[in-house]
C-alpha positions, 0 to 999 in steps of 0.5 A: 450533569447539571453544570460543566466544570472547566476541567471536564471540558479540558479533558473531553476536548483532548480526545478525538473526535471531540477535539474536532468538534464545534464547542457548542456541540461538545457542551451540548453533549456534556449537558446530557451526559452522566458520570458512572462508576463500575468496580473492577470486575463489573460488567459494563455492557453485554450482549444479554442486556439487549439494544445498547442504550448508552454511549460511554467515553472512558474518564478514568480507568481500563475496559476490557472487551471480551470477544465471547464469554465462552473464551473470557479465559483466553487472554488473546480474545481481549481488547483493552480500552483506555482513558478517552476512548469511547464505545460501543460504537457499532452496536449503537449505530445498528441499534442492536446489542453488542457482540462482546462483554464490556468489563471493568478491568479496574475501578472506572468512571465513565461519562455516559450519554443516552442513545437517543442523545447519541443519534441526535448528536450524530445529526448535529455534528458532522465531525462526530458523525464522520468519527462514528461511521468512519472511525479508523479512517477519521483517526488516520485523517487526524494523524496525517498533519502530524506526521507530515509536519514531522517531514516538511515545513511546506505550505499546506496549500501546496498540491500533492501527488494525490491531486486529480489531473484535473486539478493540475492542468494549467491550460487548454490544450493547444492543438493543430490539424494534422495536416499543419506544416511542421514550420507552422507548428514550430512558429505556434510553439515559439509564439505561445512559449510551450514545449509540445504540439499535439495534432487533433482532429474533432478533438481526438489526439492523433499525434504529439511533438515535443521540443525533444523531437524538434532536435532528433526528428527535425533539426538534426535530419533536416527535414522539409519543414513544409511537410504535414506535422503528423509525419514527424509526431509520435503517434504512440500516445499515452493518456489518462482520464482527468480523474486519474491522480497525479501519482499515476502520471508520474509513475507512467513518465518515470517507467517509460521515460515520457515527458508528457501525458495526454488527459483525455475524456470520451476520446477528447483531449482536455489538457496536457500534463508535463513532467514540470507540472508533476515534479513541481508537486513533490520536488524530485525528478521522477523521470530523471531518476528512471532514466538514470537506471534505465540507461546505467551501464555500471554497478556504481550508477545503479547504486547511486540510482538506489540512493536516489530512490530512497531520497525520493521516498523521503521527499514523497513523505514530506509531501504527505504521499499516501503510503499505498502510493508510496510503497507502489512508487518504491516498488516500481523503481525497484523494479526499474533497477532490478530489471536493468541489473538482470539485462546488464548481466545477461548482456554480459554473459552473452544471453541477450538474443539467445532462445535462453534469454527469450525464454527466462522470466525474472520474478519478484516474491514477497513484498516486491511481488506484492508491490508493498516494499519499504526501505527495509527489504532483502531479496526475495526472487526466483526464475522461471523458464522455457526449456528450448528444443534439444536441452534438458531443464537441468542444462538450462538451469546450469547455464543460468545460475552463475548469471542469477548469482552475479544478479543477486550479488549486484542487487546486494551492492545496491542495497538489497541484502542477500536473503538469509533463507536463500529465497533467491533466483541463485538457489537451484531450488528456485530456478525452475521450468514452468512445468517444474514450478506447477509440480512445486506448487502442486506439492505444496497445495495437494500434500503440503504440511502446515509447516511447508506451507508457512515456508512457501507462503511467499511464493504465492506472491510471485510476479513477473518483473523481467523477460518472458511475462507470459510464463508467470501469467500461465502459472498464476492463471493455473494457480488460481484454478488448482488453489481455489478448488483445495479446501484442505490447502486453504484451511491449513494456510488459514490455520497458520495465518491464525497463529500470528496474533495481533499484539494486543494486551490485557494488563497494558495496550500492547503485548511487547517482546524484547526491549519493550518493542513491537514488530511491525512487519511480523505482528502488524502487517503480516496478519493483513497480508496472510488473510488477503493471500488466502482470500485471493487464492480461494476466490481465483483472484490473480492480483498479488497486491494486499489491497487489491486481494482484499477488494477483489475478493470482497464481492465473491465472499459478500464482504461489506465494503465498509469492513474492507475499508476499515481493514485497509486503512488499519494496514496503511496506518501500520505501514506508515509507522514502518516507513517513518521508522525506516526513514528515521533510521536511515536519517541517523546514518544506519545502514539498509541491512541494520533497518528493522521493524521494531518500535517501542509504542511507549515513544509513539505520541497518544494519537499514533498510539491510539490508532495503532490499537485501533488498527490491531483491533481490525486485524483481529476482526479480519482474523475472526473473519478468517476463522468463520470461513474456515471454522477454526 
């Protein structure tokens, strides 16, 4: 291009990554670009052309990408690129031929930059380089400010729960030797106006005393104030390293009711983080919510706790908390609530303190089992139990089922609808002894049909939530050994997973269903969940979380880290859209059981629509890897 028209500059800077590049670099690029024309049906780039010689940006029209010439007639194997999108990045970066055939879906015009200039531009522009090497991650970062702005007017300078603890520590820790008297320790706390004192020796923390301890351990018992302070301190210390994130400390406080977390590096105390420090970041009292749930005595208090969890989720979205962390928070608090419901019902039924209770484990399944709950979730749970001496499994089941039914009904009152498929602990089929569970899983693995495995997949995500956790651990260890050895089972699971294709279209961006809507759970999240589950089972991974499964199985399957990162980024973006959709629906007054996962892609802004397309492409790449592994 000999001269740059203002309209060309205006067009190119509307699209990522050019909108974040320095103007001088954009002009440099445009000066070296040519405008190419391709008639409908014409091949633009193909594997037969050898190493890619140019970088293309679509100015007008639609480009279709066929994953292989042999499957050119299979619409499900196509990708669709629209105005403002660029290609083929992977081949250019690797200096190799493309793996797909790119064909003009309509008459199109493309800006074209020679490969040498493309590589030079990567060296010139950090924004362009970052986009090309971390495409979906870059787009997600691009979108984050837009998303956060929809929820909060808070300052962009504000720290978040994604901050490392080292950035939150306000002062050097105040410590004393363990032999310091209680009186001296209290005087120091008053003088320095601090709420805690740590006893340390050579920098190593030995105990902590807080203002709460002063009341319970000093004032009320009226102890001798001249005795060593270590005698009245809590010595069961909870610590995290400086690089741990604030959300980890907040979760620790919320789960266990702590008010302080020690920050320790190489066994040396480097700081102290209080609940006040953390709650200032996200304006919601996590420990207070957790404490209220743990001490709840009635379903009404638990219902309020469930409402507080939803309010907490909204506040965290306003603070820009990442979706992975947010779903972990939601699941962790739902764990607390469910465990309290189970405990109360066991107490009301007289089970507490009996062998039946000691050998009972309440398990979470599905999204709760994977630590991936959103605001729209029904109940998926089960019981695994030990059979006490002198009893049969049927006798134990007869005793437990009425209790399980009351637990399921109370959870429904708290906003967790009863499972329509009756995958609940109150169903006799899912209240089983350890040996019965092993026989059930063995039936699915050794002789299950594709249909039965499709229905059973949710059970492979089980996780102990309350009670005798060793039973679930025993079952998980056994399952990891048995599943990884059965190729027929894994092959059928892969076949089932590949039937659910991400909804990318040929004629338009997306394949939509009724009312022109996409199902973000079925067609967006599920392909990632299914593939990760299979990879985890095949490699003996015991984690149930989708991201953990992908990361843990990657090394054993020789998957490249950048490939895994792209899949995870795609999954997290779809999860962001789900969380936003649920939160917005709740704000409009919809009840929990009326929430759905259906969105109209035409109502998304241009950036989110583009990222969603890229996320679905990553889902297809993941499925392509799954198909390669199992020769499908």
